[in-house]
C-alpha positions in Angstrom: -10.2 -22.3 11.1 -10.4 -20.0 8.1 -12.0 -17.2 10.1 -9.3 -17.5 12.7 -6.6 -17.3 10.1 -8.3 -14.3 8.4 -8.7 -12.5 11.7 -5.1 -13.1 12.6 -3.9 -11.9 9.1 -6.0 -8.7 9.4 -4.7 -7.9 12.8 -1.7 -5.6 12.5 -0.2 -7.1 15.7 0.2 -10.5 14.2 -0.4 -10.5 10.4 0.7 -13.9 9.0 3.0 -14.9 11.8 0.6 -17.4 13.3 -1.3 -18.5 10.2 -1.1 -22.2 9.4 -0.7 -22.2 5.7 0.4 -18.7 4.8 -0.1 -19.0 1.1 -3.6 -20.3 1.5 -4.5 -17.5 3.9 -3.1 -14.9 1.4 -5.1 -16.4 -1.4 -8.4 -16.3 0.6 -7.6 -12.8 1.8 -6.8 -11.6 -1.7 -10.1 -13.0 -3.0 -12.0 -11.1 -0.2 -10.1 -7.9 -1.1 -10.8 -8.4 -4.8 -14.5 -8.7 -4.0 -14.5 -5.5 -2.1 -12.5 -3.7 -4.8 -14.8 -4.9 -7.6 -17.9 -4.0 -5.5 -16.6 -0.4 -4.9 -15.6 -0.1 -8.6 -19.1 -1.2 -9.8 -20.7 1.2 -7.4 -18.6 4.1 -8.7 -19.4 3.1 -12.3 -23.1 3.1 -11.6 -22.8 6.4 -9.8 -21.1 7.9 -12.8 -23.6 6.5 -15.2 -26.4 8.4 -13.5 -24.6 11.7 -14.2 -24.6 11.5 -18.0 -24.6 14.6 -20.2 -27.7 15.3 -22.3 -27.7 13.6 -25.7 -26.2 15.5 -28.6 -27.2 15.2 -32.2 -26.0 16.0 -35.6 -22.4 17.1 -36.2 -21.7 17.5 -32.5 -22.5 13.8 -32.0 -20.2 12.7 -34.8 -17.3 14.9 -33.8 -17.6 13.9 -30.1 -17.7 10.1 -30.9 -14.2 10.4 -32.6 -12.7 12.1 -29.5 -14.5 9.7 -27.2 -12.8 6.8 -28.8 -9.4 8.4 -28.1 -10.3 9.1 -24.5 -11.6 5.6 -23.9 -8.4 4.1 -25.2 -6.2 6.2 -23.0 -8.2 5.5 -19.8 -8.3 1.8 -20.5 -4.6 1.6 -20.7 -4.1 3.7 -17.5 -6.4 1.5 -15.3 -4.4 -1.0 -13.2 -5.6 -4.5 -13.1 -7.7 -5.1 -10.0 -5.8 -8.2 -9.1 -2.5 -6.4 -9.2 -3.9 -3.6 -7.2 -5.0 -5.8 -4.3 -1.8 -7.8 -4.4 0.2 -4.5 -4.0 -2.1 -3.5 -1.1 -1.6 -6.8 0.7 2.2 -6.8 0.0 2.5 -3.2 1.4 0.4 -4.2 4.5 2.5 -7.3 5.2 5.7 -5.3 4.9 4.7 -2.7 7.4 6.1 -3.0 11.0 3.9 -4.8 13.5 2.1 -2.8 16.2 2.3 -3.2 19.9 0.3 -6.0 21.4 -1.8 -3.6 23.5 -2.9 -1.5 20.5 -6.4 -1.8 19.3 -6.4 -3.2 15.7 -9.5 -1.2 14.7 -7.9 2.0 15.9 -4.8 1.1 13.9 -6.9 0.5 10.8 -8.6 3.8 11.3 -5.3 5.7 11.1 -3.5 3.5 8.5 -6.4 2.2 6.3 -6.1 4.8 3.5 -3.0 3.0 2.2 -5.0 -0.2 1.6 -8.8 0.5 1.3 -9.8 -3.0 0.2 -8.0 -4.6 3.0 -9.3 -2.1 5.5 -12.9 -2.9 4.6 -12.2 -6.6 5.1 -10.3 -6.0 8.4 -13.0 -3.9 9.9 -15.6 -6.5 9.0 -13.6 -9.5 10.1 -11.9 -8.1 13.2 -15.0 -6.3 14.3 -17.1 -9.4 13.9 -14.8 -11.5 16.0 -14.4 -8.8 18.7 -18.2 -8.4 18.9 -18.8 -12.2 19.3 -16.1 -12.5 22.0 -17.6 -9.7 24.0 -20.7 -11.8 24.8 
């Protein structure tokens, strides 16, 4: 039943209209979105760590460490909480107008997915999976 509810929620034609327990479906969907968000964040962190600058020594190293502390503090404060980010994505998606019943949900996600990338990844996986299984 969970897969059916997730599929319905990720389908822009229906969203949460036909979900049994809407809050439970939202919670499960948010968890899936958070997993995608954290996976992509971890991937970008590991990609950035491979591009490190060569090591500095002496006075350059000391002077740079003071400025790095200031930079780190500024960026940490500017980063939104992942949970809040996916909640906003889901809220924006649910507030968008529903699509026509004859419109393909995967085509819709292709053109509208940039506004909620975490949800788009889940939707392509969930909706594509169920479409593939029903084709056979």
